C-alpha positions, 0 to 999 in steps of 0.5 A: 078152723082146725088147727092140724095135728101133725101125725107121728113119725114112726121110730126106725129100729136100731138095726135101721139106725145102724145101717143108716151110720154104715151108709155115712161111714161109705158115703165119706169114703171109709170101708165100714168093715175095717177092724177100727169101724166094724162097731162104729154103727153101733156105737154111734147109735149109743151115743145118739141115745145119750145125745137125744135122751131129753126128747124121753124126759117130761121138763114139766115133771122135773118142777113138779114137786115144789117146797113151800118151807121158804118162808117169806122170802121172794128174793132173786133166786140164781143158778150160775154156770150150769154146763150144757152140752148140746147139737145143732139141728142144723149140722148135727155138731156140738153146742157146748157152753153155760146156762145162767138161770134166775127167778123170783120166787112166788109162794114157793121154791124148787130144788136147784138141782131141778133147774140144771135137769131142765137145762139138760132135759132141753139140751139134749135135743136137737137145737138152735140156741135161741130155742132152748133159751126160750124153751128153759125160761118159759118152762120154769115161768108156766110152771112154778108160776114166779114174779119174774125169770132170767135166762142166758145162753153163753156157747160156742157152736162146733159148726162155726169154730170147727167148719165153715167160717171157722172162729173158733174163738167166738160165742153166742149170748142169748137172753130171755127175761119174763115178768118183773126181769123184762120191766125191771132194769135193776132187776137184770142189773142184779141178775148181772152182778150176780153172774159176773161176782167171783166165788167166795173162797175160803182161807186168806189171800 
């Protein structure tokens, strides 16, 4: 039995999107014609274009260019403290946090900035943290075909800190281990040591 292919939904026009924002302003009890709110539908629409720009980008294409000049380097490459901003798909409020990404190269490496851009592509979509973590790891694994991938996401969810249970000090930690990182506890230990180590600084103490 063939799987059904989802039919793409029609994209609303900019005018329709702005009208929807105006409706929400009315629903909240405000006057969308008030001076301070008159241009808000236009501003919100432009903001959404930035917030959700990840739908227009292909994360696989970002990793298409790799380098084989690394010689026999096959040790862990760790990019830590990649700050990201996303939006919870349940309430459309921000998720803000850090991503730590590591991989074990197999014959080729990728530009470090491309890893941060892959994080941004997936973060600039309506998300849940578990899926965000998995998508970053799986894309690196499938595209680079390394010996292993590790991704850890540590984030605050404003849907939990500013509404609902109102727990402002809480954060959520998710992890995804693939390849050798999944099977080798020593690699995971080295990953955590790298994430938690203090950055080198110049000068005397």
